[in-house]
C-alpha positions in Angstrom: 0.0 0.0 0.0 1.4 3.4 -1.0 0.2 6.9 -0.6 0.5 9.9 -3.1 -0.5 13.6 -2.8 -2.4 14.9 -5.8 -2.8 18.4 -6.8 -6.3 20.1 -6.5 -6.4 20.3 -10.2 -9.5 19.3 -12.1 -7.5 17.3 -15.0 -5.4 15.5 -12.4 -8.3 14.4 -10.3 -10.1 13.3 -13.5 -7.1 11.3 -14.6 -6.8 9.6 -11.2 -10.6 8.7 -11.2 -10.4 7.3 -14.6 -7.2 5.2 -13.8 -9.2 3.7 -10.8 -11.9 2.6 -13.1 -14.9 4.2 -11.4 -18.3 4.3 -13.0 -18.7 7.1 -15.4 -21.2 8.9 -13.4 -18.8 8.8 -10.5 -16.4 11.0 -12.6 -18.4 13.9 -11.2 -16.5 13.4 -7.8 -13.9 15.6 -9.3 -15.9 18.6 -8.1 -15.5 17.2 -4.5 -11.8 17.5 -4.8 -11.8 21.2 -5.9 -11.6 23.5 -3.0 -13.3 26.8 -2.8 -13.2 29.7 -0.3 -15.7 32.5 -0.2 -15.4 35.6 2.0 -18.5 37.4 3.0 -18.1 40.9 4.3 -20.4 42.7 6.9 -22.9 40.2 7.5 -25.4 40.7 10.5 -25.0 38.4 13.5 -28.2 36.6 13.2 -27.6 35.8 9.5 -24.0 34.8 10.3 -25.3 32.3 12.8 -27.6 30.7 10.4 -25.0 30.7 7.7 -22.5 28.9 9.9 -25.0 26.2 10.8 -26.2 25.6 7.2 -22.5 25.4 6.2 -22.0 22.7 8.6 -25.1 21.0 7.5 -23.9 21.1 3.9 -20.6 19.3 5.1 -18.3 22.4 5.0 -17.5 25.1 7.5 -17.8 28.9 8.0 -15.7 30.8 10.3 -17.3 34.0 11.9 -16.2 36.6 14.6 -16.4 35.6 18.3 -19.6 37.0 19.7 -21.8 36.0 16.7 -23.3 33.1 18.6 -24.4 35.4 21.4 -25.2 38.2 19.1 -22.9 40.5 21.1 -21.5 41.9 17.9 -23.7 43.4 15.2 -21.7 42.4 12.2 -19.2 39.8 11.1 -17.2 38.8 8.2 -17.6 35.1 7.3 -15.2 32.7 5.6 -17.0 29.9 4.0 -14.7 26.9 3.1 -15.6 23.7 1.2 -15.8 21.9 -2.1 -17.8 23.1 -5.0 -20.4 20.4 -4.6 -20.9 21.4 -0.9 -21.5 25.1 -1.9 -24.1 23.8 -4.3 -25.8 22.2 -1.3 -25.3 25.3 0.9 -27.0 27.6 -1.9 -30.2 25.3 -1.8 -30.3 25.5 2.1 -29.9 29.4 2.1 -32.4 30.0 -0.5 -35.2 29.5 2.3 -33.5 31.5 5.0 -34.3 35.2 6.1 -32.0 38.0 7.0 -30.8 38.5 3.3 -29.4 34.8 3.0 -31.7 34.1 -0.1 -29.9 36.9 -1.9 -26.5 35.7 -0.6 -27.3 32.3 -2.0 -27.8 33.8 -5.4 -24.5 35.7 -5.2 -22.7 32.5 -4.1 -24.5 30.6 -7.2 -23.0 33.0 -9.6 -19.5 32.5 -8.3 -19.7 28.8 -8.3 -21.5 28.4 -11.6 -19.8 30.9 -13.9 -16.5 30.3 -15.4 -14.3 33.2 -16.7 -15.2 34.3 -20.2 -12.5 33.4 -22.7 -13.1 36.2 -25.1 -14.1 39.8 -25.3 -16.2 41.9 -27.8 -14.9 44.9 -29.5 -16.8 46.8 -32.1 -18.8 43.6 -32.8 -15.5 41.6 -33.2 -15.2 38.6 -30.8 -11.5 38.4 -29.8 -10.5 35.1 -28.2 -8.5 34.9 -25.1 -8.9 31.1 -24.6 -5.1 31.0 -24.6 -3.3 34.3 -23.2 -2.2 36.8 -25.8 0.4 39.4 -25.8 -0.2 43.1 -26.0 2.7 44.8 -27.3 3.3 48.6 -26.1 4.1 51.4 -28.4 4.6 54.6 -26.5 4.8 57.5 -28.8 5.8 59.9 -26.0 8.9 61.9 -25.1 8.9 60.9 -21.5 7.7 57.3 -20.8 9.7 55.6 -18.2 11.2 53.0 -20.2 11.2 53.9 -23.9 10.4 57.6 -23.9 11.4 59.4 -27.2 12.3 56.2 -28.9 9.3 56.1 -31.2 8.1 59.7 -31.6 9.4 59.5 -35.2 6.7 58.2 -37.5 9.2 55.8 -39.4 10.6 54.4 -36.1 7.1 53.8 -34.8 6.2 52.0 -37.9 9.2 49.8 -37.7 8.2 49.1 -34.0 4.6 48.0 -35.1 6.2 45.7 -38.0 8.7 44.1 -35.5 5.8 43.4 -32.9 3.5 42.0 -35.5 6.4 39.7 -36.8 6.9 38.7 -33.1 3.5 37.6 -32.5 1.6 40.4 -30.7 -2.0 39.8 -30.4 -2.8 43.4 -29.7 -0.9 46.7 -30.3 -1.3 49.2 -27.4 -0.5 52.8 -28.5 0.1 55.5 -25.9 0.3 59.3 -26.4 0.7 60.3 -22.7 3.2 58.9 -20.3 1.5 57.4 -17.2 4.9 57.0 -15.2 4.7 58.2 -11.5 4.8 61.8 -11.6 4.1 62.4 -15.3 2.2 65.4 -16.1 -1.2 65.4 -17.9 -1.1 66.0 -21.6 -4.0 67.9 -23.2 -6.1 65.7 -25.5 -5.2 67.7 -28.6 -1.6 67.0 -28.2 -2.2 63.3 -27.3 -4.4 62.9 -30.5 -1.6 64.6 -32.7 0.9 62.1 -31.3 -1.1 58.9 -31.9 -3.1 59.8 -35.1 -0.6 58.8 -37.8 0.6 55.6 -36.3 -3.0 54.7 -35.4 -4.0 55.0 -39.0 -1.0 53.1 -40.3 -1.5 50.2 -37.9 -5.2 49.9 -38.5 -4.8 50.0 -42.3 -1.6 47.7 -42.6 -2.4 44.9 -40.0 -5.1 42.8 -39.0 -4.2 43.1 -35.4 -6.6 44.7 -32.8 -5.4 48.1 -31.7 -5.8 49.6 -28.3 -5.3 53.2 -27.3 -4.0 53.7 -23.8 -5.5 57.2 -22.8 -7.6 58.6 -20.0 -9.0 61.6 -22.2 -12.3 61.0 -23.4 -11.7 63.2 -26.5 -8.6 60.9 -27.3 -10.7 57.9 -26.8 -13.4 59.2 -29.2 -10.8 60.0 -31.8 -9.1 56.7 -31.3 -12.4 54.8 -31.7 -13.2 56.9 -34.9 -9.8 55.9 -36.2 -10.4 52.3 -35.9 -9.1 51.5 -32.4 -11.1 48.5 -31.0 -10.0 48.9 -27.3 -9.8 51.8 -25.0 -7.3 51.1 -22.3 -8.5 53.6 -19.5 -5.8 54.0 -16.7 -8.4 56.0 -14.9 -10.8 53.0 -14.7 -13.7 55.0 -16.1 -13.5 57.9 -13.6 -14.8 60.1 -16.2 -18.6 60.1 -17.0 -17.5 61.4 -20.5 -15.3 58.4 -21.0 -18.0 56.1 -20.0 -20.3 57.8 -22.6 -17.7 57.5 -25.4 -16.8 53.9 -24.9 -20.6 53.0 -24.6 -21.2 54.9 -27.8 -18.4 53.4 -29.8 -18.8 49.9 -28.9 -15.1 49.6 -28.2 -13.9 47.1 -25.6 -12.8 48.9 -22.5 -10.0 48.1 -20.0 -10.8 49.2 -16.5 -7.8 49.7 -14.5 -7.4 50.6 -10.8 -5.6 53.7 -9.9 -5.8 56.1 -7.2 -5.7 59.7 -8.3 -3.6 60.3 -11.6 -0.1 59.7 -12.5 1.2 63.1 -10.9 -0.2 62.1 -7.5 -0.7 58.3 -7.3 2.4 57.3 -5.3 1.4 59.7 -2.6 -1.5 57.6 -1.5 -0.6 54.0 -1.2 -2.4 53.2 2.2 -4.8 50.5 2.1 -6.4 48.4 4.8 -7.1 45.4 2.5 -5.8 46.1 -0.9 -7.4 43.0 -2.6 -10.9 43.8 -1.1 -10.7 47.5 -1.9 -9.7 46.8 -5.7 -12.7 44.2 -5.8 -15.0 46.9 -4.6 -13.7 49.3 -7.2 -14.3 46.9 -9.9 -17.7 46.0 -8.8 -18.5 49.8 -8.7 -17.0 50.5 -12.1 -18.5 47.5 -13.8 -22.0 48.5 -12.6 -21.5 51.9 -13.8 -20.3 50.8 -17.2 -23.2 48.3 -17.7 -25.9 50.8 -16.7 -24.3 53.3 -19.2 -24.5 50.8 -22.1 -21.2 49.0 -22.1 -21.6 45.5 -22.6 -20.3 43.1 -19.9 -18.6 41.1 -22.8 -16.7 44.2 -23.7 -15.1 44.7 -20.4 -11.4 43.8 -19.4 -9.9 44.2 -16.0 -6.5 45.4 -14.9 -5.4 45.7 -11.1 -3.0 48.4 -12.2 0.5 47.3 -11.0 2.6 50.3 -10.0 -0.3 52.7 -10.0 -0.8 53.9 -6.4 0.7 50.8 -5.0 4.1 50.1 -3.0 6.3 47.3 -4.4 5.1 45.0 -1.6 1.5 45.6 -2.4 2.3 45.0 -6.1 3.5 41.5 -5.1 0.6 40.8 -3.0 -1.5 41.5 -5.9 0.5 39.2 -8.1 0.4 36.3 -5.7 -3.4 36.5 -5.4 -4.3 37.8 -9.0 -6.5 34.7 -9.5 -8.9 36.1 -7.0 -10.1 38.6 -9.5 -11.4 35.8 -11.6 -14.5 36.2 -9.5 -15.8 38.8 -12.0 -15.7 36.5 -15.0 -13.9 39.0 -17.2 -10.6 38.7 -18.9 -7.6 40.0 -16.9 -4.9 42.4 -18.4 -1.5 42.6 -16.6 1.2 45.1 -17.1 4.3 44.4 -15.3 6.9 45.0 -17.9 10.1 46.7 -16.7 8.3 48.3 -13.8 9.8 49.5 -10.5 8.4 46.5 -8.7 10.8 44.5 -10.8 13.8 46.9 -10.0 12.8 46.9 -6.2 13.6 43.1 -6.0 16.4 42.8 -8.5 18.2 46.1 -7.9 18.4 46.5 -11.7 17.9 49.6 -13.9 14.9 49.7 -16.3 17.1 48.4 -19.4 18.1 45.4 -17.3 14.8 44.1 -16.1 13.9 41.6 -18.9 14.6 38.4 -16.8 12.6 39.9 -13.9 9.6 40.9 -16.3 9.6 37.4 -17.7 9.5 35.8 -14.3 6.6 38.1 -13.1 4.9 37.6 -16.4 4.9 33.9 -16.0 3.5 34.2 -12.4 0.7 36.4 -13.6 -0.1 33.8 -16.6 -0.2 31.0 -14.0 -2.5 33.1 -11.9 -4.9 33.5 -14.7 -3.9 36.7 -16.8 -5.3 36.5 -20.3 -3.5 39.5 -21.8 0.1 40.2 -20.9 1.2 43.7 -21.7 4.9 44.0 -22.5 7.6 46.0 -24.2 9.6 42.8 -25.3 7.1 41.1 -27.4 9.2 38.1 -28.6 10.1 37.2 -24.9 6.5 37.8 -23.9 5.2 35.3 -26.6 7.7 32.8 -25.6 6.7 33.2 -21.9 2.9 32.5 -23.0 3.9 29.5 -25.1 6.0 27.9 -22.1 3.1 28.5 -19.6 0.6 27.1 -22.1 2.6 24.1 -22.2 2.8 23.8 -18.4 -1.1 24.2 -18.2 -1.7 21.7 -20.8 0.7 19.0 -19.5 -0.7 15.7 -18.2 0.5 13.4 -15.7 1.0 10.8 -18.5 
């Protein structure tokens, strides 16, 4: 008799059950081996009491604050832990309970039932992210932190686009205003002037979706009219005008989390719970977008590495990036050459390729769908290797 530890991975458990020779109906036992943990915030004590008891009755557990049983505290958080199957049992039991637990059951059902969407829709075009894709960065700016001034010349910008296309970029992201810490805001008129020529060239010469990195709604409108399929808004739809433009254009929109603007963002990096706060931010902005007419299928999320976060906070987000799958929307990650790499390696911007590849691999393993990079060839290779890892089977 021998013992082996198996990973909590769907394909690994399915293989083990198949090797055992279980009845085909018993293959559904895979769901029992897939752990799921859900944190419920600010639930009233009477509801928390019922939730814990129903969790126990469903073959799982729920941890609540001391004092909930006696109702000596008014509110508590609750951590519910179990298999996916046990959550299904819990949902059925909560649907007949009072104190808002019926509504909680519906929310839990959405989390357990829905998988992450493997595509997004941009101007009526369905773009697959069933396998992660690389977004190549083209900054036509004089002051970007890594490549400022390199592609302000039209011919150099065109060469850059050709190279990224040849290296396998799935999206070209054009930026006309630097978003490095401390960067000054650029008027929309100047930003449009910077991007217009290379946007026109890229759209006309290549069958590659073009994204425009901007927080100016006037620039977004000009970009959409010029053929851009994606608006990459670092301000996270903070402007109602930007929401209106994105809704009217039909373009996909990337909602990024940032506090303030680049000029001031690093002055406010205090969070009580950075992951929960960014989740709350996304919930609010997604609701705002959908109410304005932006399709859910057109929304991409970006936690905003380096935007109003310390190096330590950036690595916390990277470690727990998979938690943002809860929204069911594609995740974009931009880590390339950033100061969080330099903070760990001690290397200058021009020497951060190895660190960028390592961080990108970690992001892909955590569920990133779009990897935004300066070094496209290396980014594509990173995606290929991680795809091979994810597809690998035990035999």
